[in-house]
DRENLUM-741836 format. One record per residue (C-alpha): chain; residue in three letters; residue number from 0; y, z, x. Coordinates in pm, 1 decimal. Layout:
<site><cadena>A</cadena><residuo>Ala</residuo><num>NUM</num><y>Y</y><z>Z</z><x>X</x></site>
...
***
This chain:
<site><cadena>A</cadena><residuo>Met</residuo><num>0</num><y>11292.6</y><z>7956.1</z><x>12814.6</x></site>
<site><cadena>A</cadena><residuo>Glu</residuo><num>1</num><y>11553.4</y><z>7804.1</z><x>13045.5</x></site>
<site><cadena>A</cadena><residuo>Arg</residuo><num>2</num><y>11591.6</y><z>7504.5</z><x>12815.4</x></site>
<site><cadena>A</cadena><residuo>Ile</residuo><num>3</num><y>11634.0</y><z>7725.8</z><x>12509.8</x></site>
<site><cadena>A</cadena><residuo>Trp</residuo><num>4</num><y>11903.0</y><z>7923.3</z><x>12691.7</x></site>
<site><cadena>A</cadena><residuo>Leu</residuo><num>5</num><y>12083.7</y><z>7605.1</z><x>12801.2</x></site>
<site><cadena>A</cadena><residuo>Leu</residuo><num>6</num><y>12079.9</y><z>7482.9</z><x>12441.2</x></site>
<site><cadena>A</cadena><residuo>Gly</residuo><num>7</num><y>12283.4</y><z>7788.0</z><x>12347.5</x></site>
<site><cadena>A</cadena><residuo>Arg</residuo><num>8</num><y>12037.2</y><z>8045.0</z><x>12218.4</x></site>
<site><cadena>A</cadena><residuo>Arg</residuo><num>9</num><y>12141.9</y><z>8401.9</z><x>12283.4</x></site>
<site><cadena>A</cadena><residuo>Ala</residuo><num>10</num><y>11911.8</y><z>8593.7</z><x>12048.1</x></site>
<site><cadena>A</cadena><residuo>Pro</residuo><num>11</num><y>11591.8</y><z>8740.8</z><x>12196.0</x></site>
<site><cadena>A</cadena><residuo>Ile</residuo><num>12</num><y>11305.0</y><z>8493.7</z><x>12239.7</x></site>
<site><cadena>A</cadena><residuo>Pro</residuo><num>13</num><y>10971.8</y><z>8607.3</z><x>12093.8</x></site>
<site><cadena>A</cadena><residuo>Ile</residuo><num>14</num><y>10682.3</y><z>8498.9</z><x>12315.9</x></site>
<site><cadena>A</cadena><residuo>Tyr</residuo><num>15</num><y>10321.6</y><z>8520.5</z><x>12197.1</x></site>
<site><cadena>A</cadena><residuo>Gly</residuo><num>16</num><y>10009.5</y><z>8485.6</z><x>12406.2</x></site>
<site><cadena>A</cadena><residuo>Ile</residuo><num>17</num><y>9688.3</y><z>8637.5</z><x>12531.1</x></site>
<site><cadena>A</cadena><residuo>Gln</residuo><num>18</num><y>9734.0</y><z>8878.6</z><x>12819.3</x></site>
<site><cadena>A</cadena><residuo>Pro</residuo><num>19</num><y>9644.8</y><z>8634.0</z><x>13102.2</x></site>
<site><cadena>A</cadena><residuo>Ala</residuo><num>20</num><y>9893.9</y><z>8380.4</z><x>12963.5</x></site>
<site><cadena>A</cadena><residuo>Ile</residuo><num>21</num><y>10169.0</y><z>8640.3</z><x>12933.1</x></site>
<site><cadena>A</cadena><residuo>Asp</residuo><num>22</num><y>10101.6</y><z>8762.8</z><x>13287.4</x></site>
<site><cadena>A</cadena><residuo>Gln</residuo><num>23</num><y>10129.8</y><z>8408.8</z><x>13422.2</x></site>
<site><cadena>A</cadena><residuo>Ala</residuo><num>24</num><y>10446.8</y><z>8339.7</z><x>13223.9</x></site>
<site><cadena>A</cadena><residuo>Arg</residuo><num>25</num><y>10603.2</y><z>8657.3</z><x>13363.2</x></site>
<site><cadena>A</cadena><residuo>Arg</residuo><num>26</num><y>10508.4</y><z>8561.0</z><x>13717.8</x></site>
<site><cadena>A</cadena><residuo>Cys</residuo><num>27</num><y>10657.4</y><z>8213.4</z><x>13676.4</x></site>
<site><cadena>A</cadena><residuo>Phe</residuo><num>28</num><y>10979.0</y><z>8350.9</z><x>13526.9</x></site>
<site><cadena>A</cadena><residuo>Asp</residuo><num>29</num><y>11010.6</y><z>8619.7</z><x>13794.0</x></site>
<site><cadena>A</cadena><residuo>Thr</residuo><num>30</num><y>11000.1</y><z>8350.0</z><x>14062.6</x></site>
<site><cadena>A</cadena><residuo>Tyr</residuo><num>31</num><y>11363.6</y><z>8267.3</z><x>13980.6</x></site>
<site><cadena>A</cadena><residuo>Asn</residuo><num>32</num><y>11671.8</y><z>8478.4</z><x>14035.9</x></site>
<site><cadena>A</cadena><residuo>Thr</residuo><num>33</num><y>11817.3</y><z>8484.1</z><x>13683.8</x></site>
<site><cadena>A</cadena><residuo>Ser</residuo><num>34</num><y>12082.2</y><z>8748.0</z><x>13753.5</x></site>
<site><cadena>A</cadena><residuo>Thr</residuo><num>35</num><y>12360.1</y><z>8485.9</z><x>13735.5</x></site>
<site><cadena>A</cadena><residuo>Trp</residuo><num>36</num><y>12232.6</y><z>8322.1</z><x>13415.5</x></site>
<site><cadena>A</cadena><residuo>Gln</residuo><num>37</num><y>12501.1</y><z>8456.3</z><x>13184.4</x></site>
<site><cadena>A</cadena><residuo>Gly</residuo><num>38</num><y>12382.2</y><z>8513.9</z><x>12829.5</x></site>
<site><cadena>A</cadena><residuo>Leu</residuo><num>39</num><y>12013.5</y><z>8469.0</z><x>12910.5</x></site>
<site><cadena>A</cadena><residuo>Pro</residuo><num>40</num><y>11822.5</y><z>8595.8</z><x>12605.0</x></site>
<site><cadena>A</cadena><residuo>Glu</residuo><num>41</num><y>11589.1</y><z>8889.8</z><x>12632.5</x></site>
<site><cadena>A</cadena><residuo>Arg</residuo><num>42</num><y>11219.2</y><z>8805.7</z><x>12628.3</x></site>
<site><cadena>A</cadena><residuo>Asp</residuo><num>43</num><y>11022.1</y><z>8975.7</z><x>12351.3</x></site>
<site><cadena>A</cadena><residuo>Trp</residuo><num>44</num><y>10658.0</y><z>8966.0</z><x>12463.1</x></site>
<site><cadena>A</cadena><residuo>His</residuo><num>45</num><y>10376.7</y><z>8991.8</z><x>12206.5</x></site>
<site><cadena>A</cadena><residuo>Glu</residuo><num>46</num><y>10018.6</y><z>9018.0</z><x>12329.5</x></site>
<site><cadena>A</cadena><residuo>Val</residuo><num>47</num><y>9756.9</y><z>8845.2</z><x>12112.3</x></site>
<site><cadena>A</cadena><residuo>Pro</residuo><num>48</num><y>9404.2</y><z>8991.6</z><x>12109.6</x></site>
<site><cadena>A</cadena><residuo>Tyr</residuo><num>49</num><y>9151.2</y><z>8766.8</z><x>12281.0</x></site>
<site><cadena>A</cadena><residuo>Glu</residuo><num>50</num><y>8914.9</y><z>8751.6</z><x>11984.7</x></site>
<site><cadena>A</cadena><residuo>Pro</residuo><num>51</num><y>8820.5</y><z>8504.6</z><x>11708.2</x></site>
<site><cadena>A</cadena><residuo>Gly</residuo><num>52</num><y>9075.8</y><z>8479.1</z><x>11428.8</x></site>
<site><cadena>A</cadena><residuo>Ala</residuo><num>53</num><y>9330.9</y><z>8699.5</z><x>11605.3</x></site>
<site><cadena>A</cadena><residuo>Leu</residuo><num>54</num><y>9663.8</y><z>8711.0</z><x>11423.0</x></site>
<site><cadena>A</cadena><residuo>Val</residuo><num>55</num><y>9940.3</y><z>8565.1</z><x>11640.0</x></site>
<site><cadena>A</cadena><residuo>Leu</residuo><num>56</num><y>10225.0</y><z>8596.0</z><x>11389.9</x></site>
<site><cadena>A</cadena><residuo>Glu</residuo><num>57</num><y>10287.2</y><z>8600.5</z><x>11016.9</x></site>
<site><cadena>A</cadena><residuo>Asn</residuo><num>58</num><y>10602.6</y><z>8575.8</z><x>10808.6</x></site>
<site><cadena>A</cadena><residuo>Asp</residuo><num>59</num><y>10701.9</y><z>8432.6</z><x>10470.6</x></site>
<site><cadena>A</cadena><residuo>Arg</residuo><num>60</num><y>10652.2</y><z>8077.4</z><x>10596.2</x></site>
<site><cadena>A</cadena><residuo>Trp</residuo><num>61</num><y>10381.5</y><z>8079.6</z><x>10861.8</x></site>
<site><cadena>A</cadena><residuo>Arg</residuo><num>62</num><y>10054.3</y><z>8241.9</z><x>10953.9</x></site>
<site><cadena>A</cadena><residuo>Val</residuo><num>63</num><y>9921.6</y><z>8159.7</z><x>11301.9</x></site>
<site><cadena>A</cadena><residuo>Arg</residuo><num>64</num><y>9576.3</y><z>8263.1</z><x>11423.4</x></site>
<site><cadena>A</cadena><residuo>Ala</residuo><num>65</num><y>9397.3</y><z>8214.3</z><x>11755.3</x></site>
<site><cadena>A</cadena><residuo>Trp</residuo><num>66</num><y>9036.2</y><z>8159.4</z><x>11862.2</x></site>
<site><cadena>A</cadena><residuo>Pro</residuo><num>67</num><y>8905.0</y><z>8183.1</z><x>12221.0</x></site>
<site><cadena>A</cadena><residuo>Val</residuo><num>68</num><y>8773.7</y><z>7845.1</z><x>12336.9</x></site>
<site><cadena>A</cadena><residuo>Val</residuo><num>69</num><y>8573.9</y><z>7730.7</z><x>12642.1</x></site>
<site><cadena>A</cadena><residuo>His</residuo><num>70</num><y>8783.7</y><z>7658.0</z><x>12952.5</x></site>
<site><cadena>A</cadena><residuo>Pro</residuo><num>71</num><y>8772.4</y><z>7773.3</z><x>13317.3</x></site>
<site><cadena>A</cadena><residuo>Val</residuo><num>72</num><y>9061.9</y><z>8011.4</z><x>13246.1</x></site>
<site><cadena>A</cadena><residuo>Pro</residuo><num>73</num><y>9117.7</y><z>8221.2</z><x>12930.7</x></site>
<site><cadena>A</cadena><residuo>Thr</residuo><num>74</num><y>9248.4</y><z>7986.2</z><x>12662.9</x></site>
<site><cadena>A</cadena><residuo>Val</residuo><num>75</num><y>9284.0</y><z>7989.6</z><x>12284.5</x></site>
<site><cadena>A</cadena><residuo>Gly</residuo><num>76</num><y>9300.1</y><z>7727.5</z><x>12013.3</x></site>
<site><cadena>A</cadena><residuo>Leu</residuo><num>77</num><y>9548.3</y><z>7778.9</z><x>11732.1</x></site>
<site><cadena>A</cadena><residuo>Arg</residuo><num>78</num><y>9553.0</y><z>7744.6</z><x>11354.0</x></site>
<site><cadena>A</cadena><residuo>Phe</residuo><num>79</num><y>9895.0</y><z>7703.1</z><x>11189.6</x></site>
<site><cadena>A</cadena><residuo>Glu</residuo><num>80</num><y>9906.3</y><z>7772.5</z><x>10815.0</x></site>
<site><cadena>A</cadena><residuo>His</residuo><num>81</num><y>10224.8</y><z>7677.9</z><x>10626.5</x></site>
<site><cadena>A</cadena><residuo>Leu</residuo><num>82</num><y>10216.6</y><z>7937.7</z><x>10350.2</x></site>
<site><cadena>A</cadena><residuo>Pro</residuo><num>83</num><y>10456.8</y><z>7775.8</z><x>10098.8</x></site>
<site><cadena>A</cadena><residuo>Thr</residuo><num>84</num><y>10250.4</y><z>7454.4</z><x>10085.6</x></site>
<site><cadena>A</cadena><residuo>Gly</residuo><num>85</num><y>9906.0</y><z>7564.5</z><x>10204.4</x></site>
<site><cadena>A</cadena><residuo>Arg</residuo><num>86</num><y>9907.4</y><z>7287.7</z><x>10464.9</x></site>
<site><cadena>A</cadena><residuo>Val</residuo><num>87</num><y>9718.6</y><z>7356.6</z><x>10789.4</x></site>
<site><cadena>A</cadena><residuo>Ile</residuo><num>88</num><y>9733.5</y><z>7211.9</z><x>11141.1</x></site>
<site><cadena>A</cadena><residuo>Ala</residuo><num>89</num><y>9471.7</y><z>7320.7</z><x>11394.7</x></site>
<site><cadena>A</cadena><residuo>Tyr</residuo><num>90</num><y>9487.8</y><z>7265.3</z><x>11771.0</x></site>
<site><cadena>A</cadena><residuo>Ser</residuo><num>91</num><y>9186.9</y><z>7296.4</z><x>12000.4</x></site>
<site><cadena>A</cadena><residuo>Cys</residuo><num>92</num><y>9380.9</y><z>7339.7</z><x>12326.8</x></site>
<site><cadena>A</cadena><residuo>Asp</residuo><num>93</num><y>9179.2</y><z>7249.2</z><x>12641.2</x></site>
<site><cadena>A</cadena><residuo>Thr</residuo><num>94</num><y>8814.9</y><z>7322.5</z><x>12568.3</x></site>
<site><cadena>A</cadena><residuo>Glu</residuo><num>95</num><y>8456.0</y><z>7210.0</z><x>12583.2</x></site>
<site><cadena>A</cadena><residuo>Pro</residuo><num>96</num><y>8289.9</y><z>7146.7</z><x>12245.5</x></site>
<site><cadena>A</cadena><residuo>Thr</residuo><num>97</num><y>8258.5</y><z>7485.9</z><x>12076.8</x></site>
<site><cadena>A</cadena><residuo>Asp</residuo><num>98</num><y>8197.9</y><z>7638.6</z><x>11735.0</x></site>
<site><cadena>A</cadena><residuo>Ala</residuo><num>99</num><y>8534.2</y><z>7811.1</z><x>11768.1</x></site>
<site><cadena>A</cadena><residuo>Val</residuo><num>100</num><y>8708.7</y><z>7478.7</z><x>11703.5</x></site>
<site><cadena>A</cadena><residuo>Val</residuo><num>101</num><y>8492.5</y><z>7426.9</z><x>11395.7</x></site>
<site><cadena>A</cadena><residuo>Glu</residuo><num>102</num><y>8615.2</y><z>7760.7</z><x>11260.8</x></site>
<site><cadena>A</cadena><residuo>Leu</residuo><num>103</num><y>8982.9</y><z>7725.4</z><x>11345.2</x></site>
<site><cadena>A</cadena><residuo>Gly</residuo><num>104</num><y>8989.0</y><z>7368.6</z><x>11211.2</x></site>
<site><cadena>A</cadena><residuo>Arg</residuo><num>105</num><y>8796.9</y><z>7430.0</z><x>10889.9</x></site>
<site><cadena>A</cadena><residuo>Asn</residuo><num>106</num><y>8955.0</y><z>7237.9</z><x>10597.5</x></site>
<site><cadena>A</cadena><residuo>Ala</residuo><num>107</num><y>9270.0</y><z>7170.9</z><x>10801.1</x></site>
<site><cadena>A</cadena><residuo>Asp</residuo><num>108</num><y>9499.4</y><z>6884.9</z><x>10706.7</x></site>
<site><cadena>A</cadena><residuo>Ile</residuo><num>109</num><y>9509.1</y><z>6777.1</z><x>11072.0</x></site>
<site><cadena>A</cadena><residuo>Leu</residuo><num>110</num><y>9294.6</y><z>6879.2</z><x>11368.4</x></site>
<site><cadena>A</cadena><residuo>Val</residuo><num>111</num><y>9453.6</y><z>6802.9</z><x>11706.2</x></site>
<site><cadena>A</cadena><residuo>His</residuo><num>112</num><y>9167.6</y><z>6795.4</z><x>11957.5</x></site>
<site><cadena>A</cadena><residuo>Glu</residuo><num>113</num><y>9190.4</y><z>6738.7</z><x>12329.9</x></site>
<site><cadena>A</cadena><residuo>Ala</residuo><num>114</num><y>8994.9</y><z>6440.0</z><x>12461.1</x></site>
<site><cadena>A</cadena><residuo>Thr</residuo><num>115</num><y>9040.7</y><z>6452.1</z><x>12837.7</x></site>
<site><cadena>A</cadena><residuo>Gly</residuo><num>116</num><y>8679.9</y><z>6346.2</z><x>12903.4</x></site>
<site><cadena>A</cadena><residuo>Glu</residuo><num>117</num><y>8348.0</y><z>6506.6</z><x>12977.2</x></site>
<site><cadena>A</cadena><residuo>Gly</residuo><num>118</num><y>8357.4</y><z>6786.1</z><x>13233.2</x></site>
<site><cadena>A</cadena><residuo>Pro</residuo><num>119</num><y>8397.2</y><z>7161.9</z><x>13266.8</x></site>
<site><cadena>A</cadena><residuo>Gly</residuo><num>120</num><y>8645.6</y><z>7292.8</z><x>13014.8</x></site>
<site><cadena>A</cadena><residuo>His</residuo><num>121</num><y>8713.3</y><z>6959.6</z><x>12843.8</x></site>
<site><cadena>A</cadena><residuo>Thr</residuo><num>122</num><y>8587.7</y><z>6727.6</z><x>12570.1</x></site>
<site><cadena>A</cadena><residuo>Ser</residuo><num>123</num><y>8527.4</y><z>6353.8</z><x>12551.2</x></site>
<site><cadena>A</cadena><residuo>Pro</residuo><num>124</num><y>8678.3</y><z>6151.7</z><x>12263.6</x></site>
<site><cadena>A</cadena><residuo>Glu</residuo><num>125</num><y>8333.9</y><z>6101.1</z><x>12111.3</x></site>
<site><cadena>A</cadena><residuo>Asp</residuo><num>126</num><y>8250.2</y><z>6470.9</z><x>12127.6</x></site>
<site><cadena>A</cadena><residuo>Ala</residuo><num>127</num><y>8593.5</y><z>6548.7</z><x>11980.2</x></site>
<site><cadena>A</cadena><residuo>Ala</residuo><num>128</num><y>8501.8</y><z>6322.4</z><x>11688.2</x></site>
<site><cadena>A</cadena><residuo>Arg</residuo><num>129</num><y>8172.7</y><z>6506.6</z><x>11642.6</x></site>
<site><cadena>A</cadena><residuo>Gln</residuo><num>130</num><y>8357.5</y><z>6838.1</z><x>11653.0</x></site>
<site><cadena>A</cadena><residuo>Ala</residuo><num>131</num><y>8581.9</y><z>6717.1</z><x>11371.5</x></site>
<site><cadena>A</cadena><residuo>Leu</residuo><num>132</num><y>8281.7</y><z>6652.9</z><x>11147.3</x></site>
<site><cadena>A</cadena><residuo>Gly</residuo><num>133</num><y>8215.4</y><z>7027.4</z><x>11129.2</x></site>
<site><cadena>A</cadena><residuo>Pro</residuo><num>134</num><y>8547.7</y><z>7161.5</z><x>10994.4</x></site>
<site><cadena>A</cadena><residuo>Glu</residuo><num>135</num><y>8606.6</y><z>6847.2</z><x>10781.3</x></site>
<site><cadena>A</cadena><residuo>Pro</residuo><num>136</num><y>8984.2</y><z>6809.7</z><x>10830.4</x></site>
<site><cadena>A</cadena><residuo>Asp</residuo><num>137</num><y>9170.9</y><z>6534.1</z><x>10647.6</x></site>
<site><cadena>A</cadena><residuo>Gly</residuo><num>138</num><y>9262.9</y><z>6379.2</z><x>10982.0</x></site>
<site><cadena>A</cadena><residuo>Cys</residuo><num>139</num><y>9216.6</y><z>6423.9</z><x>11355.0</x></site>
<site><cadena>A</cadena><residuo>Cys</residuo><num>140</num><y>9436.1</y><z>6344.2</z><x>11656.5</x></site>
<site><cadena>A</cadena><residuo>Trp</residuo><num>141</num><y>9313.9</y><z>6310.9</z><x>12013.5</x></site>
<site><cadena>A</cadena><residuo>Ser</residuo><num>142</num><y>9541.9</y><z>6458.3</z><x>12278.3</x></site>
<site><cadena>A</cadena><residuo>Thr</residuo><num>143</num><y>9557.5</y><z>6465.4</z><x>12660.2</x></site>
<site><cadena>A</cadena><residuo>Cys</residuo><num>144</num><y>9349.6</y><z>6151.0</z><x>12713.3</x></site>
<site><cadena>A</cadena><residuo>Arg</residuo><num>145</num><y>9363.5</y><z>6047.9</z><x>13077.3</x></site>
<site><cadena>A</cadena><residuo>Pro</residuo><num>146</num><y>9556.6</y><z>5722.0</z><x>13136.7</x></site>
<site><cadena>A</cadena><residuo>Gly</residuo><num>147</num><y>9311.8</y><z>5444.4</z><x>13215.0</x></site>
<site><cadena>A</cadena><residuo>Ser</residuo><num>148</num><y>9013.5</y><z>5660.6</z><x>13131.8</x></site>
<site><cadena>A</cadena><residuo>Pro</residuo><num>149</num><y>8717.1</y><z>5459.5</z><x>13008.4</x></site>
<site><cadena>A</cadena><residuo>Thr</residuo><num>150</num><y>8651.2</y><z>5736.0</z><x>12755.0</x></site>
<site><cadena>A</cadena><residuo>Arg</residuo><num>151</num><y>8980.3</y><z>5669.0</z><x>12580.2</x></site>
<site><cadena>A</cadena><residuo>Thr</residuo><num>152</num><y>8815.3</y><z>5399.1</z><x>12374.1</x></site>
<site><cadena>A</cadena><residuo>Ser</residuo><num>153</num><y>8478.5</y><z>5481.3</z><x>12230.8</x></site>
<site><cadena>A</cadena><residuo>Ser</residuo><num>154</num><y>8212.2</y><z>5218.7</z><x>12304.9</x></site>
<site><cadena>A</cadena><residuo>Arg</residuo><num>155</num><y>7969.5</y><z>5374.0</z><x>12058.5</x></site>
<site><cadena>A</cadena><residuo>Pro</residuo><num>156</num><y>7877.1</y><z>5119.5</z><x>11789.3</x></site>
<site><cadena>A</cadena><residuo>Ala</residuo><num>157</num><y>7971.2</y><z>5180.5</z><x>11429.1</x></site>
<site><cadena>A</cadena><residuo>Gly</residuo><num>158</num><y>7736.1</y><z>5396.5</z><x>11229.7</x></site>
<site><cadena>A</cadena><residuo>Thr</residuo><num>159</num><y>7601.5</y><z>5608.1</z><x>11517.4</x></site>
<site><cadena>A</cadena><residuo>Leu</residuo><num>160</num><y>7800.9</y><z>5914.9</z><x>11413.3</x></site>
<site><cadena>A</cadena><residuo>Pro</residuo><num>161</num><y>7695.5</y><z>6094.9</z><x>11093.7</x></site>
<site><cadena>A</cadena><residuo>Arg</residuo><num>162</num><y>7875.8</y><z>5993.2</z><x>10776.1</x></site>
<site><cadena>A</cadena><residuo>Pro</residuo><num>163</num><y>7975.1</y><z>6290.6</z><x>10562.1</x></site>
<site><cadena>A</cadena><residuo>Ser</residuo><num>164</num><y>7994.5</y><z>6223.9</z><x>10189.8</x></site>
<site><cadena>A</cadena><residuo>Trp</residuo><num>165</num><y>8368.8</y><z>6297.4</z><x>10176.3</x></site>
<site><cadena>A</cadena><residuo>Ala</residuo><num>166</num><y>8468.0</y><z>6058.7</z><x>10451.2</x></site>
<site><cadena>A</cadena><residuo>Lys</residuo><num>167</num><y>8603.0</y><z>5707.6</z><x>10405.9</x></site>
<site><cadena>A</cadena><residuo>Ser</residuo><num>168</num><y>8674.9</y><z>5569.2</z><x>10750.7</x></site>
<site><cadena>A</cadena><residuo>Trp</residuo><num>169</num><y>8721.0</y><z>5654.9</z><x>11113.5</x></site>
<site><cadena>A</cadena><residuo>Ala</residuo><num>170</num><y>8989.6</y><z>5452.9</z><x>11290.0</x></site>
<site><cadena>A</cadena><residuo>Ala</residuo><num>171</num><y>9016.7</y><z>5571.5</z><x>11649.6</x></site>
<site><cadena>A</cadena><residuo>Thr</residuo><num>172</num><y>9331.6</y><z>5417.9</z><x>11792.9</x></site>
<site><cadena>A</cadena><residuo>Thr</residuo><num>173</num><y>9544.7</y><z>5460.6</z><x>12103.7</x></site>
<site><cadena>A</cadena><residuo>Ser</residuo><num>174</num><y>9902.1</y><z>5352.6</z><x>12160.1</x></site>
<site><cadena>A</cadena><residuo>Asp</residuo><num>175</num><y>9813.4</y><z>5126.3</z><x>12451.8</x></site>
<site><cadena>A</cadena><residuo>Gln</residuo><num>176</num><y>9452.6</y><z>5051.2</z><x>12373.0</x></site>
<site><cadena>A</cadena><residuo>Gly</residuo><num>177</num><y>9525.3</y><z>4698.4</z><x>12257.7</x></site>
<site><cadena>A</cadena><residuo>Ala</residuo><num>178</num><y>9624.6</y><z>4582.4</z><x>12604.2</x></site>
<site><cadena>A</cadena><residuo>Ala</residuo><num>179</num><y>9312.2</y><z>4736.2</z><x>12751.9</x></site>
<site><cadena>A</cadena><residuo>Thr</residuo><num>180</num><y>9068.7</y><z>4603.5</z><x>12492.9</x></site>
<site><cadena>A</cadena><residuo>Gly</residuo><num>181</num><y>9231.8</y><z>4284.5</z><x>12369.9</x></site>
<site><cadena>A</cadena><residuo>Arg</residuo><num>182</num><y>9191.9</y><z>4407.7</z><x>12013.0</x></site>
<site><cadena>A</cadena><residuo>Gly</residuo><num>183</num><y>9559.2</y><z>4454.0</z><x>11935.4</x></site>
<site><cadena>A</cadena><residuo>Gly</residuo><num>184</num><y>9534.1</y><z>4831.8</z><x>11942.9</x></site>
<site><cadena>A</cadena><residuo>Ala</residuo><num>185</num><y>9256.1</y><z>4856.4</z><x>11686.7</x></site>
<site><cadena>A</cadena><residuo>Gly</residuo><num>186</num><y>8987.5</y><z>5102.2</z><x>11785.8</x></site>
<site><cadena>A</cadena><residuo>Val</residuo><num>187</num><y>8620.0</y><z>5113.8</z><x>11705.0</x></site>
<site><cadena>A</cadena><residuo>Arg</residuo><num>188</num><y>8551.4</y><z>5177.2</z><x>11340.1</x></site>
<site><cadena>A</cadena><residuo>Ser</residuo><num>189</num><y>8275.1</y><z>5400.5</z><x>11221.7</x></site>
<site><cadena>A</cadena><residuo>Ser</residuo><num>190</num><y>8238.6</y><z>5637.6</z><x>10929.6</x></site>
<site><cadena>A</cadena><residuo>Ser</residuo><num>191</num><y>8405.6</y><z>5974.6</z><x>10943.9</x></site>
<site><cadena>A</cadena><residuo>Ile</residuo><num>192</num><y>8771.2</y><z>6087.8</z><x>10963.6</x></site>
<site><cadena>A</cadena><residuo>Pro</residuo><num>193</num><y>9098.8</y><z>5913.5</z><x>11050.1</x></site>
<site><cadena>A</cadena><residuo>Ile</residuo><num>194</num><y>9155.8</y><z>5971.7</z><x>11422.2</x></site>
<site><cadena>A</cadena><residuo>Arg</residuo><num>195</num><y>9462.6</y><z>5883.1</z><x>11626.1</x></site>
<site><cadena>A</cadena><residuo>Tyr</residuo><num>196</num><y>9547.0</y><z>5923.7</z><x>11994.4</x></site>
<site><cadena>A</cadena><residuo>Val</residuo><num>197</num><y>9844.7</y><z>6141.6</z><x>12087.3</x></site>
<site><cadena>A</cadena><residuo>Pro</residuo><num>198</num><y>10004.0</y><z>6074.4</z><x>12430.3</x></site>
<site><cadena>A</cadena><residuo>Ser</residuo><num>199</num><y>9993.3</y><z>6371.6</z><x>12663.9</x></site>
<site><cadena>A</cadena><residuo>Ala</residuo><num>200</num><y>10372.9</y><z>6397.4</z><x>12676.3</x></site>
<site><cadena>A</cadena><residuo>Ala</residuo><num>201</num><y>10388.9</y><z>6448.1</z><x>12300.4</x></site>
<site><cadena>A</cadena><residuo>Ala</residuo><num>202</num><y>10090.0</y><z>6679.3</z><x>12297.9</x></site>
<site><cadena>A</cadena><residuo>Ser</residuo><num>203</num><y>10251.8</y><z>6904.8</z><x>12557.0</x></site>
<site><cadena>A</cadena><residuo>Glu</residuo><num>204</num><y>10461.0</y><z>7063.5</z><x>12281.2</x></site>
<site><cadena>A</cadena><residuo>Phe</residuo><num>205</num><y>10137.6</y><z>7196.4</z><x>12132.1</x></site>
<site><cadena>A</cadena><residuo>Arg</residuo><num>206</num><y>10005.0</y><z>7310.5</z><x>12468.5</x></site>
<site><cadena>A</cadena><residuo>Tyr</residuo><num>207</num><y>10276.6</y><z>7556.8</z><x>12569.0</x></site>
<site><cadena>A</cadena><residuo>Gly</residuo><num>208</num><y>10169.2</y><z>7914.7</z><x>12507.3</x></site>
<site><cadena>A</cadena><residuo>Cys</residuo><num>209</num><y>9814.1</y><z>7829.3</z><x>12402.7</x></site>
<site><cadena>A</cadena><residuo>Gly</residuo><num>210</num><y>9653.2</y><z>7965.0</z><x>12715.5</x></site>
<site><cadena>A</cadena><residuo>Gln</residuo><num>211</num><y>9671.0</y><z>8016.8</z><x>13088.5</x></site>
<site><cadena>A</cadena><residuo>Ser</residuo><num>212</num><y>9703.5</y><z>7663.5</z><x>13221.4</x></site>
<site><cadena>A</cadena><residuo>Ser</residuo><num>213</num><y>9487.5</y><z>7560.1</z><x>13514.0</x></site>
<site><cadena>A</cadena><residuo>Arg</residuo><num>214</num><y>9745.4</y><z>7298.1</z><x>13614.8</x></site>
***
């Protein structure tokens, strides 16, 4: 919100989120004394129901829906539908493997799935690939992989994941994987959907407002 204000916005800022996320955002914002921030836009808070398929917003261009996912704090994944073109991007947010991601990502053009690694509230790259087989998106991106994590590059041999009839190839790649593997950045190749790694810094744009962060 501070950055938007500094960039010159003066119109009210609509903010959408589940109640725990809105409460945390309010607490963070109230930490600062903003009384001297001349022209600071009003905040227009919109609570999103914490339920599958909840409508976040809809206008003549976009429809955004949310699904609760599995994380230590209340968190939702998001489905962005571009109404003029019918294109869809789905984002898992931080989550363990869950059927909710299958639903929000169904027939999406791109599914952005976190791949932090196995553990409470998170998903490994291999499990993220398996999750993508359910909704059958045209492509899948991994986000929030831990730097240096051994799970960044799948060691599973080709052919050990199911091959759906519609799929052509799975090319799991990371931007710095080549240096780590000596394969020039080429990932393991199996048979499913195109998959690409998204650095955490880039993925952070998706993350804001998706849930109550634990970090």
